[in-house]
BASEGU-753615 format. One record per residue: residue in three letters; x, y, z of N, C-alpha, C in turn; residue number from 1. Coordinates in pm, whole numbers, plus 32768, in hexadecimal, padded with zeros to 4 digits. Example, Ala and Ser with C-alpha at 12.3 -4.5 7.8 and 13.67 -1.06 7.14 Angstrom:
BEGIN
SITE_ALA_8527_7DC7_830C_84CE_7E3E_830C_8528_7EB6_830C_1
SITE_SER_8505_7F1F_82C4_8557_7F96_82CA_850A_8003_8313_2
end
This chain:
BEGIN
SITE_UNK_925E_1E01_E84B_9255_1E8C_E879_91D6_1EA2_E8CC_1
SITE_UNK_91D7_1F09_E91A_9164_1F2E_E96E_9109_1F8A_E91E_2
SITE_UNK_9089_1F6E_E920_9026_1FBE_E8D7_8FED_2027_E937_3
SITE_UNK_9026_20A0_E932_8FFA_2109_E98D_8F6E_213C_E96B_4
SITE_UNK_8F47_2134_E8EC_8EC0_215D_E8C7_8E59_2102_E90B_5
SITE_UNK_8E72_2082_E907_8E1C_2021_E94B_8E1C_203B_E9E1_6
SITE_UNK_8E94_2055_EA18_8E9F_206C_EAA8_8E4F_20E7_EAD4_7
SITE_UNK_8E50_214F_EA82_8E04_21C8_EAA3_8D6E_21AB_EAA5_8
SITE_UNK_8D40_215A_EA47_8CB2_2137_EA43_8C88_20EB_EAC0_9
SITE_UNK_8CDC_208F_EAEB_8CBD_2042_EB64_8CC1_209C_EBDE_10
SITE_UNK_8D23_20F5_EBE4_8D2D_2153_EC53_8CAF_21AB_EC59_11
SITE_UNK_8C86_21E0_EBE5_8C0F_2236_EBE2_8B92_21E9_EC0E_12
SITE_UNK_8B88_216D_EBE4_8B16_211A_EC0D_8B16_2108_ECA5_13
SITE_UNK_8B8C_20F5_ECDE_8B96_20E2_ED6F_8B6E_2161_EDBA_14
SITE_UNK_8BA4_21D4_ED94_8B89_224F_EDE0_8AFB_2281_EDCB_15
SITE_UNK_8AB8_2251_ED62_8A2B_2276_ED4F_89D2_223F_EDBD_16
SITE_UNK_8A06_21E5_EE0D_89BB_21B1_EE80_89B8_2212_EEF5_17
SITE_UNK_8A02_227F_EEE8_8A0C_22E0_EF54_89CC_2364_EF2B_18
SITE_UNK_89AD_23B8_EF8A_895F_2432_EF76_89AB_2496_EF21_19
SITE_UNK_8983_24A5_EEA4_89C6_2500_EE48_89A6_2593_EE65_20
SITE_UNK_894B_25AB_EEC1_892C_2635_EEE9_897F_2662_EF62_21
SITE_UNK_89CD_2605_EF97_8A22_2622_F00A_8AA6_265D_EFD7_22
SITE_UNK_8AC6_26D7_F005_8B41_2719_EFD9_8BBD_26C6_EFF4_23
SITE_UNK_8BBB_267B_F062_8C30_262C_F085_8C42_25B5_F027_24
SITE_UNK_8BD5_257E_EFF5_8BDE_2513_EF92_8C18_2549_EF10_25
SITE_UNK_8BE6_25BA_EEE4_8C17_25F9_EE6A_8CAA_261E_EE78_26
SITE_UNK_8CCF_264F_EEEF_8D5A_2671_EF0B_8DB4_25FA_EEF3_27
SITE_UNK_8D8E_2586_EF28_8DE3_250F_EF1E_8DE6_24D6_EE91_28
SITE_UNK_8D79_24E1_EE49_8D7A_24B4_EDBE_8DDB_2508_ED6D_29
SITE_UNK_8DD1_258C_ED7B_8E2A_25E6_ED31_8EBC_25D0_ED59_30
SITE_UNK_8ED1_25C2_EDDA_8F59_25A8_EE0E_8F91_2528_EDD1_31
SITE_UNK_8F40_24C1_EDCB_8F6D_2440_ED96_8FA0_244C_ED08_32
SITE_UNK_8F54_248F_ECB3_8F7C_249A_EC27_8FF9_24EF_EC16_33
SITE_UNK_9007_2557_EC67_9081_25A8_EC5E_90FB_255A_EC8F_34
SITE_UNK_90EA_250C_ECF9_9159_24BB_ED2B_9183_2454_ECC2_35
SITE_UNK_9122_241A_EC7F_9142_23BA_EC15_919B_23FC_EBAB_36
SITE_UNK_917A_2476_EB83_91C9_24BD_EB20_9255_24DE_EB53_37
SITE_UNK_925C_250D_EBD0_92DF_2530_EC09_9338_24B4_EC12_38
SITE_UNK_92FE_2443_EC38_934D_23C8_EC43_9385_239F_EBBC_39
SITE_UNK_9336_23AC_EB54_9367_238B_EACF_93D6_23EA_EAA5_40
SITE_UNK_93C8_2469_EAC7_942E_24CB_EAA4_94B1_24B0_EAF0_41
SITE_UNK_94A6_248D_EB6F_951D_246C_EBBC_9563_23F3_EB80_42
SITE_UNK_9514_238C_EB61_954D_2312_EB26_9592_2331_EAA2_43
SITE_UNK_9554_2385_EA50_9591_23AA_E9D0_9612_23F8_E9E5_44
SITE_UNK_9615_244E_EA4B_968E_249D_EA68_9702_2444_EA92_45
SITE_UNK_96E1_23CD_EAC3_9748_236C_EAEC_976F_230E_EA7A_46
SITE_UNK_9737_232B_EA03_9754_22DB_E98B_972A_2249_E99A_47
SITE_UNK_96BB_2233_E9E2_9686_21AC_E9ED_9640_2186_E96B_48
SITE_UNK_9630_2103_E954_95EE_20D6_E8D9_9557_20E9_E8E5_49
SITE_UNK_9511_20D5_E874_9482_20EE_E86F_9435_209A_E8D5_50
SITE_UNK_9461_201F_E8E9_941D_1FC7_E947_941F_2003_E9D3_51
SITE_UNK_9491_2036_E9FD_949C_206E_EA84_945A_20F7_EA8F_52
SITE_UNK_9455_2140_EA22_940C_21C0_EA23_9377_21A6_EA36_53
SITE_UNK_9343_2140_E9EF_92B7_211D_E9FE_929A_20E4_EA8A_54
SITE_UNK_92F6_2096_EABF_92E6_205F_EB45_92E4_20CF_EBAD_55
SITE_UNK_933C_2131_EB9C_933D_21A4_EBF7_92B7_21EE_EBF1_56
SITE_UNK_9280_21FB_EB78_91FF_223D_EB6A_9190_21EE_EBAD_57
SITE_UNK_9192_216A_EB9E_912C_2116_EBDC_9132_2120_EC75_58
SITE_UNK_91AA_211E_ECAB_91B8_212B_ED3C_9182_21B3_ED6A_59
SITE_UNK_919D_221B_ED1C_9165_229E_ED3A_90CD_229B_ED3B_60
SITE_UNK_9092_2254_ECDA_9001_224A_ECD1_8FC6_2202_ED4A_61
SITE_UNK_900D_21A1_ED7F_8FD8_214C_EDE9_9003_2174_EE76_62
SITE_UNK_9060_21D1_EE81_90A1_21E7_EF03_9040_2214_EF70_63
SITE_UNK_8FD8_225F_EF4D_8F7A_2293_EFB1_8EF1_224F_EFAA_64
SITE_UNK_8EEC_21D8_EF75_8E6B_2193_EF65_8E25_2181_EFEB_65
SITE_UNK_8E71_217D_F057_8E36_216D_F0DC_8DF6_21EC_F113_66
SITE_UNK_8E15_225E_F0D7_8DE1_22DD_F109_8D48_22E5_F102_67
SITE_UNK_8D0F_22AD_F09B_8C7F_22BC_F086_8C30_2270_F0F0_68
SITE_UNK_8C5B_21F7_F10F_8C19_21AA_F177_8C36_21E6_F200_69
SITE_UNK_8CAE_221C_F212_8CD0_2260_F28F_8C70_22D4_F2A8_70
SITE_UNK_8C59_2324_F242_8BFE_2396_F250_8B6F_2368_F26B_71
SITE_UNK_8B44_2300_F227_8ABC_22CD_F23B_8AA9_229B_F2C9_72
SITE_UNK_8B0C_2256_F2FE_8AFF_221C_F384_8B0E_2283_F3F3_73
SITE_UNK_8B6D_22E1_F3E1_8B94_2338_F450_8B7D_23CD_F437_74
SITE_UNK_8B55_23F3_F3BC_8B42_247F_F398_8BC0_24D2_F3B3_75
SITE_UNK_8C33_2494_F39F_8CB2_24D7_F3BB_8D22_2496_F36C_76
SITE_UNK_8D88_24E7_F34B_8E00_24B4_F30B_8E76_24AE_F36E_77
SITE_UNK_8E5F_24C6_F3EB_8ECC_24C9_F44D_8EE7_243A_F47C_78
SITE_UNK_8F53_2400_F449_8F72_2373_F466_8F7F_2359_F4FC_79
SITE_UNK_8FC1_23B4_F542_8FDD_239E_F5D1_8F5E_2397_F625_80
SITE_UNK_8EF1_23CE_F5EF_8E72_23CC_F637_8E10_2365_F600_81
SITE_UNK_8E35_2326_F590_8DD8_22C8_F54F_8E1E_2243_F531_82
SITE_UNK_8E5A_223A_F4BB_8E9A_21BE_F48F_8F08_21E4_F42B_83
SITE_UNK_8F70_2194_F425_8FDC_21AC_F3C4_8FA4_2191_F338_84
SITE_UNK_8F99_21FA_F2E7_8F56_21EB_F265_8FA4_2195_F204_85
SITE_UNK_9029_218F_F213_9077_2137_F1BC_905E_20A5_F1DC_86
SITE_UNK_905A_2086_F25D_903B_1FFD_F287_8FB0_1FD5_F259_87
SITE_UNK_8F51_2032_F265_8EC8_2017_F239_8EC5_2000_F1A2_88
SITE_UNK_8F13_204E_F158_8F19_203D_F0C7_8F4E_1FB5_F0A0_89
SITE_UNK_8FB5_1F87_F0E6_8FEC_1F02_F0CD_8F83_1E97_F0E9_90
SITE_UNK_8F38_1EA7_F155_8ECE_1E48_F176_8E64_1E43_F109_91
SITE_UNK_8E38_1EB7_F0DC_8DCF_1EBE_F075_8DFF_1E7F_EFF2_92
SITE_UNK_8E7A_1E9D_EFCD_8EAE_1E6B_EF4E_8ECE_1DD6_EF52_93
SITE_UNK_8F13_1DAB_EFBB_8F4D_1D25_EFB8_8F05_1CC0_F011_94
SITE_UNK_8EC5_1CEB_F07B_8E76_1C8E_F0CC_8DE8_1C82_F096_95
SITE_UNK_8DB0_1CF4_F06A_8D2A_1CF4_F031_8D2D_1CDB_EF9B_96
SITE_UNK_8DA4_1CD1_EF61_8DBA_1CAB_EED5_8D8C_1D11_EE6E_97
SITE_UNK_8D83_1D91_EE94_8D63_1DF8_EE31_8DCC_1DFB_EDC2_98
SITE_UNK_8E48_1DDA_EDE2_8EB5_1DDF_ED81_8E98_1D8A_ED06_99
SITE_UNK_8E4B_1D1F_ED16_8E2E_1CC6_ECA5_8DDF_1D0B_EC38_100
SITE_UNK_8D90_1D70_EC5D_8D40_1DB7_EBF9_8D97_1E08_EB99_101
SITE_UNK_8E11_1E24_EBC1_8E69_1E74_EB6C_8EAC_1E20_EAFE_102
SITE_UNK_8EA0_1D9D_EB08_8ECF_1D41_EAA1_8F61_1D5B_EA7A_103
SITE_UNK_8FB7_1D5F_EADE_9045_1D71_EAC5_908F_1CF0_EAEC_104
SITE_UNK_9104_1CDE_EAB4_9154_1C67_EAD0_9173_1C61_EB66_105
SITE_UNK_9160_1BED_EBA0_9176_1BDD_EC30_9208_1BEF_EC59_106
SITE_UNK_9262_1BF0_EBF9_92EF_1C06_EC1A_9304_1C92_EC55_107
SITE_UNK_92A6_1CEF_EC37_92B2_1D77_EC6B_927B_1D84_ECF9_108
SITE_UNK_922D_1D24_ED25_91E8_1D2F_EDA5_9244_1D50_EE1B_109
SITE_UNK_92B4_1D08_EE2D_9308_1D25_EEA2_933E_1DB4_EEA4_110
SITE_UNK_9364_1DE8_EE2F_9398_1E71_EE29_9329_1ED5_EE49_111
SITE_UNK_92B4_1EC2_EE0E_9244_1F1D_EE25_921E_1F1D_EEB9_112
SITE_UNK_9212_1EA6_EEF1_91E9_1E99_EF7E_924E_1EDD_EFDA_113
SITE_UNK_92CD_1EC5_EFC4_9334_1EFE_F01A_933D_1F95_F00B_114
SITE_UNK_932F_1FC6_EF90_9337_2057_EF79_92C2_20A0_EFBA_115
SITE_UNK_924A_2068_EFAE_91D6_20A7_EFED_91E5_20A5_F085_116
SITE_UNK_920D_2034_F0BB_921E_2029_F14B_9282_2090_F181_117
SITE_UNK_92ED_20A7_F137_9358_20FF_F167_9346_2192_F143_118
SITE_UNK_92E2_21B3_F0F2_92DE_223B_F0BC_92C7_22A7_F125_119
SITE_UNK_9289_2284_F194_926A_22E8_F1FB_92B7_22D4_F27D_120
SITE_UNK_9310_2273_F27F_935B_2258_F2F8_93CB_22BE_F30A_121
SITE_UNK_93F8_22CF_F385_9461_2331_F3A0_94E1_230D_F354_122
SITE_UNK_94FF_228D_F34C_9571_225D_F300_9549_21DE_F2B5_123
SITE_UNK_958C_21C5_F244_9576_2149_F1FA_95B4_20D6_F246_124
SITE_UNK_9570_2066_F249_95A7_1FF1_F28D_962B_1FC8_F24B_125
SITE_UNK_9683_1F90_F299_9707_1F6C_F267_9707_1EE0_F229_126
SITE_UNK_9770_1EC3_F1DB_9784_1E3D_F1A4_9733_1E1D_F129_127
SITE_UNK_96F8_1E83_F0E8_96A7_1E69_F072_96FF_1E50_EFF7_128
SITE_UNK_96CC_1E01_EF9C_970E_1DEC_EF1A_9715_1E73_EED3_129
SITE_UNK_977D_1E88_EE83_979C_1F0E_EE4D_972A_1F4B_EDFB_130
SITE_UNK_96EA_1EFB_EDA7_967E_1F31_ED54_9607_1F58_EDAA_131
SITE_UNK_95E7_1F08_EE0D_957A_1F28_EE69_959A_1FA6_EEB7_132
SITE_UNK_9614_1FAF_EEE8_963F_2025_EF34_9633_20A3_EEDD_133
SITE_UNK_965A_209B_EE5F_9653_210E_EE06_95C3_213C_EDF4_134
SITE_UNK_9568_20DE_EDDF_94DC_2105_EDCC_949F_213C_EE4D_135
SITE_UNK_94CE_210D_EEC0_94A3_214A_EF3E_94CD_21DD_EF43_136
SITE_UNK_9545_21F9_EF17_9579_2281_EF1B_9533_22DB_EEB6_137
SITE_UNK_9513_22A3_EE43_94CD_22F2_EDDD_9443_231B_EE0D_138
SITE_UNK_93F5_22BF_EE45_936E_22E2_EE71_9373_2344_EEE6_139
SITE_UNK_93D4_2336_EF3D_93DE_2392_EFAE_93FB_2420_EF7D_140
SITE_UNK_9452_242F_EF1B_946E_24B3_EEE4_93F5_24E9_EE97_141
SITE_UNK_93B9_2494_EE44_9344_24C2_EDF7_92D3_24F1_EE51_142
SITE_UNK_92BE_24A9_EEBC_9255_24CB_EF1D_9275_2550_EF62_143
SITE_UNK_92F1_2561_EF8F_9319_25DB_EFD3_9308_2655_EF79_144
SITE_UNK_9335_2649_EEFC_9329_26B9_EE9E_9299_26E9_EE96_145
SITE_UNK_923D_268A_EE8B_91B2_26B4_EE78_916F_26DE_EEFA_146
SITE_UNK_91A1_26B4_EF6B_916B_26E7_EFE8_9180_277E_EFEE_147
SITE_UNK_91F1_27AD_EFBB_9209_283D_EFB7_91A3_2882_EF5C_148
SITE_UNK_918D_284A_EEE7_912D_2886_EE89_90A0_2884_EEC5_149
SITE_UNK_907B_2815_EF03_8FF8_2809_EF40_8FE6_2872_EFAE_150
SITE_UNK_9050_288B_EFF9_904A_28F0_F062_9030_297B_F02D_151
SITE_UNK_9051_2994_EFAF_9035_2A15_EF71_8FAA_2A1B_EF33_152
SITE_UNK_8F7C_29AB_EEFE_8EFD_29A9_EEB5_8E83_29A1_EF10_153
SITE_UNK_8E90_295B_EF80_8E1C_293A_EFD1_8E0A_2999_F048_154
SITE_UNK_8D92_299C_F07C_8D79_29E6_F0F7_8DBD_299E_F16A_155
SITE_UNK_8DD7_29E6_F1D4_8E11_29A7_F24A_8DB1_2941_F286_156
SITE_UNK_8D2F_295C_F278_8CCC_28FE_F2AB_8CD5_2878_F263_157
SITE_UNK_8CE3_287D_F1DF_8CEB_2801_F191_8D72_27BD_F1A3_158
SITE_UNK_8DDC_280C_F1AC_8E63_27D5_F1B0_8E89_27A3_F23C_159
SITE_UNK_8E67_27F3_F2A2_8E92_27D2_F32A_8E20_27B8_F38B_160
SITE_UNK_8DA7_27D8_F361_8D37_27C9_F3BC_8D33_2834_F427_161
SITE_UNK_8D6D_28A7_F40A_8D6B_2917_F467_8D5E_2999_F418_162
SITE_UNK_8D4B_2A08_F45D_8D33_2A88_F418_8DB1_2ADC_F410_163
SITE_UNK_8DB3_2B37_F3B0_8E23_2B94_F3A5_8E2C_2BEA_F422_164
SITE_UNK_8DBB_2C12_F457_8DB9_2C65_F4D2_8E01_2C1D_F544_165
SITE_UNK_8DE2_2B9C_F557_8E20_2B52_F5C4_8EB6_2B43_F5AF_166
SITE_UNK_8EDF_2B27_F534_8F6D_2B1A_F517_8FB8_2B9C_F531_167
SITE_UNK_8F7B_2C0B_F50B_8FBE_2C8C_F51A_8FC8_2CB8_F5AC_168
SITE_UNK_8F7B_2C7B_F604_8F80_2C9A_F693_8FBF_2C27_F6E3_169
SITE_UNK_8FF9_2BC6_F69D_9031_2B50_F6DE_90C7_2B64_F6F5_170
SITE_UNK_9107_2AFF_F730_9197_2B05_F74D_91DB_2A87_F719_171
SITE_UNK_925E_2A92_F708_92B3_2A20_F6E5_92FA_29F3_F764_172
SITE_UNK_92F2_2974_F783_9333_2942_F7FC_93CB_293E_F7E8_173
SITE_UNK_9413_2942_F857_94A5_294C_F854_94E6_28D8_F809_174
SITE_UNK_94B9_285E_F823_94F7_27E9_F7E4_94E5_27EB_F74D_175
SITE_UNK_946F_2810_F71E_9455_2816_F68E_94AC_2883_F64F_176
SITE_UNK_94B5_28F6_F690_9508_2964_F65C_959A_293A_F651_177
SITE_UNK_95CE_28FA_F6B8_965A_28D1_F6B7_9675_2867_F64E_178
SITE_UNK_9617_280B_F63E_9626_27A4_F5D6_962C_27E4_F54D_179
SITE_UNK_95D0_2841_F536_95CB_2887_F4B5_964E_28D1_F49A_180
SITE_UNK_967F_2919_F4FC_96F8_2969_F4E9_9774_2912_F4D9_181
SITE_UNK_9769_2892_F4FA_97D4_2831_F4E3_97C9_27F2_F459_182
SITE_UNK_976A_2824_F408_9753_27F0_F380_972D_275C_F383_183
SITE_UNK_96D3_273A_F3DD_96A2_26B2_F3E8_960A_26B0_F3DF_184
SITE_UNK_95D4_2640_F3AF_9544_2631_F3AE_9511_2617_F43C_185
SITE_UNK_9491_2632_F450_9457_2631_F4D6_9409_25AF_F4ED_186
SITE_UNK_9422_2570_F55C_93D4_24FA_F583_9344_2522_F5A1_187
SITE_UNK_92E5_24D5_F570_9258_24F6_F589_9238_24F9_F61E_188
SITE_UNK_927B_24A6_F66C_9261_24A0_F6FC_9295_251B_F745_189
SITE_UNK_92E9_256B_F704_931D_25E5_F742_92C1_265D_F72C_190
SITE_UNK_9262_264F_F6D3_9209_26BE_F6B3_919D_26CC_F71E_191
SITE_UNK_9194_2742_F759_9134_2759_F7C5_90CA_27C1_F7A0_192
SITE_UNK_90E7_2819_F744_9089_2883_F71E_9068_287A_F689_193
SITE_UNK_9002_28C2_F660_8FE1_28C6_F5D1_9051_2907_F581_194
SITE_UNK_9091_296D_F5BB_90FF_29AD_F574_9177_294F_F56B_195
SITE_UNK_918B_28FB_F5CE_91F1_2891_F5C4_91D7_283B_F54A_196
SITE_UNK_915A_2819_F532_9137_27C5_F4C0_9156_280C_F43D_197
SITE_UNK_9137_288B_F435_9155_28DA_F3BD_91EC_28E0_F3A6_198
SITE_UNK_9236_28FC_F410_92C7_2903_F408_9302_287B_F3DF_199
SITE_UNK_92C8_280F_F411_92FC_278B_F3EF_92EC_276C_F35B_200
SITE_UNK_9282_27A1_F31D_9273_278F_F28D_92E1_27DA_F243_201
SITE_UNK_9300_2852_F270_936B_289F_F230_93F1_2859_F240_202
SITE_UNK_9404_2817_F2B2_9483_27D3_F2CE_949A_275A_F274_203
SITE_UNK_9433_2730_F22C_9445_26C0_F1CF_94AE_26DF_F165_204
SITE_UNK_94C9_275E_F14E_952F_2784_F0EC_95B6_2747_F110_205
SITE_UNK_95CF_2735_F191_9650_26FF_F1BD_965B_2669_F1A1_206
SITE_UNK_95EC_262A_F17F_95ED_259B_F161_95F6_257C_F0CD_207
SITE_UNK_95F7_25E3_F078_9601_25CB_EFE8_968B_2595_EFC6_208
SITE_UNK_968E_2531_EF6E_970B_24EB_EF50_9743_2505_EEC6_209
SITE_UNK_96ED_251F_EE65_971B_2526_EDDC_972C_25B7_EDAE_210
SITE_UNK_978E_25CB_ED58_97AA_2650_ED23_972D_268B_ECE0_211
SITE_UNK_96E7_2636_EC94_966F_2666_EC4F_960B_26A0_ECB3_212
SITE_UNK_95F8_265B_ED23_9596_2685_ED86_95BB_270B_EDC4_213
SITE_UNK_9638_2718_EDEB_9666_2794_EE27_965C_2809_EDC6_214
SITE_UNK_9683_27F1_ED49_967A_2859_ECE4_95E8_2880_ECCB_215
SITE_UNK_958F_281E_ECCB_9501_2837_ECB2_94C7_2890_ED20_216
SITE_UNK_94E0_286B_ED9C_94AB_28B7_EE0D_94E6_2944_EE0F_217
SITE_UNK_9568_294E_EDF4_95A8_29D1_EDF5_9576_2A2B_ED85_218
SITE_UNK_9568_29F3_ED0E_953F_2A44_EC9A_94AF_2A75_ECA8_219
SITE_UNK_945C_2A29_ECF0_93D1_2A53_ED05_93C0_2AA8_ED83_220
SITE_UNK_942C_2AC0_EDCA_942D_2B16_EE41_93C3_2AE8_EEA7_221
SITE_UNK_93B2_2A66_EEB2_9349_2A30_EF08_9358_2A5C_EF9A_222
SITE_UNK_93D2_2A53_EFD0_93E4_2A6E_F05E_93C5_2AFF_F07F_223
SITE_UNK_93FA_2B5A_F02F_93E1_2BE9_F047_934C_2C06_F03D_224
SITE_UNK_930C_2BD0_EFD8_927D_2BEB_EFC3_9228_2BAF_F033_225
SITE_UNK_924F_2B3A_F063_9206_2AFC_F0D1_9218_2B4C_F152_226
SITE_UNK_9291_2B76_F16D_92AB_2BC7_F1E4_925A_2C48_F1E2_227
SITE_UNK_924D_2C81_F16A_9209_2D01_F15D_9171_2CF6_F163_228
SITE_UNK_913C_2C7D_F16B_90AB_2C6C_F176_9076_2C9A_F1FD_229
SITE_UNK_90CC_2C98_F262_909E_2CB8_F2E9_90D5_2D3F_F317_230
SITE_UNK_9082_2D88_F35E_90A9_2E05_F39E_90A8_2DEB_F435_231
SITE_UNK_9119_2DB8_F466_9122_2D8F_F4F2_9117_2E09_F54E_232
SITE_UNK_90C6_2DFE_F5B3_90A8_2E71_F609_910B_2E81_F67D_233
SITE_UNK_9134_2E12_F6B9_9190_2E1A_F72A_921C_2E3E_F6F9_234
SITE_UNK_925B_2EA1_F737_92DC_2ED5_F708_934A_2E6A_F70D_235
SITE_UNK_9350_2E1E_F779_93B7_2DB7_F785_93A4_2D49_F71E_236
SITE_UNK_9328_2D21_F708_930B_2CB9_F6A5_9328_2CED_F619_237
SITE_UNK_9308_2D6B_F601_9325_2DA7_F57E_93BB_2DA5_F562_238
SITE_UNK_940C_2DC0_F5C8_949D_2DBA_F5B9_94CA_2D2C_F59C_239
SITE_UNK_9490_2CCB_F5E2_94B1_2C3E_F5C8_9494_2C19_F537_240
SITE_UNK_9421_2C44_F507_93FB_2C22_F47D_945B_2C60_F419_241
SITE_UNK_9488_2CDA_F433_94E8_2D19_F3D9_956D_2CCF_F3DC_242
SITE_UNK_9596_2CA3_F452_9613_2C57_F45D_9608_2BD3_F411_243
SITE_UNK_9596_2B91_F41A_9582_2B12_F3D2_957D_2B29_F33C_244
SITE_UNK_9540_2B98_F314_953C_2BBA_F286_95CA_2BCE_F251_245
SITE_UNK_961C_2C17_F29A_96A7_2C2E_F271_96F5_2BAB_F26F_246
SITE_UNK_96D7_2B54_F2CE_9719_2AD1_F2D4_96FC_2A81_F255_247
SITE_UNK_967E_2A82_F228_9658_2A3A_F1AE_9698_2A76_F132_248
SITE_UNK_9698_2AFA_F12C_96D5_2B3E_F0B9_9768_2B19_F0AE_249
SITE_UNK_97AD_2B1B_F120_983B_2AF8_F122_9851_2A66_F0FC_250
SITE_UNK_97FB_2A0E_F12F_9806_297F_F110_97F9_2967_F07B_251
SITE_UNK_9795_29A5_F03D_977F_2992_EFAE_97EF_29D1_EF5C_252
SITE_UNK_9822_2A41_EF89_9891_2A81_EF42_990B_2A26_EF40_253
SITE_UNK_9924_29E4_EFB2_9998_298C_EFBD_9988_2909_EF70_254
SITE_UNK_990C_28E4_EF52_98F4_2860_EF18_98BA_2863_EE8A_255
SITE_UNK_98B7_28D9_EE4E_9889_28E4_EDC3_98EA_2939_ED75_256
SITE_UNK_98D3_293C_ECF1_9928_298C_EC9A_98F5_2A19_EC88_257
SITE_UNK_987C_2A34_ECBE_9842_2ABA_ECAC_9886_2B21_ED04_258
end
């Protein structure tokens, strides 16, 4: 079995190398632990055995390990402007051998590596073995769920690196709006404005795969609460945001029992 208590100690030792007074570091530490919990809950909802529930939790613990070094090097979490944080995490764990400190059976290495690599990609790579594919899907859902919660808990400066004032005076580009209204997630390369980035986070709801995840997001009213954080000033953009809000509400209604 995987010793998650040991894994947490090693994780804490690793992140202590980074500035604990930096809000963005604290944000990612908190996010990591919540994702670990969500992944275990998703795995349990799928009636997986204890071994796979613990493995899902470990992947949740390790999925953003690259974020801390990304922030140290670039002072930013924006992958498109810096480095792919999942790829960096794989490098740190498996090329720099940080994974050995966690003292887990090497039989888990391929699944962990593949799940971390795929957790932030637009789509999961094809042709994966079924167990590996499942853990890729679990971490992607667990991560998305907590991105919504993080968007409610944190300042816009910490979460997006921009201000509420700028977001409320910004616009959504046509391509991002159309993608959203088609109930699809947004490609990072299509985002042109800060408000596009905010909208793309909300669009992650369309990428949720498991019933547990959809029910969780719906029951916590994450999308409505996130939409209501901003008081958009431009009339046309305000109308777009209301249309996207209604689109999400309808999507969740159609895909949950609530």
